[in-house]
C-alpha angles and dihedrals in degrees: 000000000000120000124214114241113235113218120196137175115262092213106043100014092233124148095201124086118245121190097347138081090230140000117290115234115211118172089340091305121115129224131186095216140011088251092059091047092051092046090052093047092050092050091047093050091050091049091052093050093055109095120230115262114250089235089063090069118089117239118247114267118244112235 
């Protein structure tokens, strides 16, 4: 039997299209509208610009 592939928006989680004839694929992620894609891209860019906290680093091991 063949299963139907479910496609959903990475930003809002919706399965219905909004504002487009088909889902938009961006870096293998799918989005239901250009607005959702742009919101996801902006949030990802902001996340990448935030430096890692020093506490996130592991201390050196004593030999």
